[in-house]
N, C-alpha and C positions, 0 to 999 in steps of 0.2 A: 259607671262612679257613683259615691257618696256623696257628692257636690262639694261645696267649700270646707264643710266641716272635716270631711275627710281630708282633705289636703292641708287644713290649716289646724292641729289639735289645739292650737294656744288661741287666744281671744284675736279677733281684729281690733286692731287701735284705731280711732278718728281722730283728725285734728279738730277741736271745741273751739278753740280761741287761738290768737297770732300776737301775746303781749308786747309790747316794744322793746322791752328788758327785763333781765334778771328778776330786780325787784316787782315789776308787775307781775311776773309769772308767777314768782312765790307768794304773790295775795292771791290769785287765782286758784294755786295749788292749793294753800289754805283754806279756800272758801268750798272746794270741791271737796278736797277731805275730811272737812267737817260736816260734810254731808253725806259722808261713806262713800265717795267716788275717788275710787284711784286714779291716779295721775302719773302720766310719764311727761316729762318735759325734757327738749333738747333745742338745742340751737337752730333756727333756721338758714338754710339756705342763703347762702352768700355773707352770714353774720357769724360764720363758724371759723374766722380768720384770729390767730393770735393778737393781732394788733387792734382787734376790737375790745380785748381784755372782758369782762363781765358786761359788755354792753351788747347793744345787736339783738334784733327778736329772735323770739323764742316759738316753737310750736307745743301747745298744751294737749298731750294725746290722751282720751277716756276710752275705754272699752265700747266698742259696739254697741253692747246692750245698755250702757249709761249714757249714751250719746243726747238723748231727750232730755233726761232728768238733768244731764249737768248744762246744758242752754237755757233750762228752766231755772237752777241754781244761779248762774250767772247772769238773768234778765231779771232777778229781783230787783226793786228797790234799796237802793243802801239805806242803814240804818237812819234816821233822823238822830238830831242834836239831844234830844231830850232822850229817844232811846239809849244812846250810847252814854249820856249820863248815868242811867240805871242803869245798865249793864255794869259800869267803871264802879259804882257804888255797891251793887250787889256782890261783886268782885273781891271790892275792899273789905265787906266786912266776913266772907267767906275766907279771907284771906287773915285777917287778923280779929277775928270776934265783935269787932267794934264799929258802928256808923263810922264815915268818912268825916274828917273834919270842916265845917261851914268854907266855901269859897270865901 
């Protein structure tokens, strides 16, 4: 036999994290997608009932080959307040062509 690759022609997916709800899952998905890592988000077992609405835990899957890199991205420290302010100002300049108004 040719091993797992012969049996499964599509990439294998692994759970990289289990966010508490849809909002947290969207943040995780965005961080990973920004790093060039494709994701699949599915409701976790037990939280796929209609009465949960948008609530309930999610599984975030990535391709097996991206698993270590995804963990590295998710374990990076969040940006500082100063870094966020600089990114915000830069984004404002790009969108409007001028500096943001002073606080």
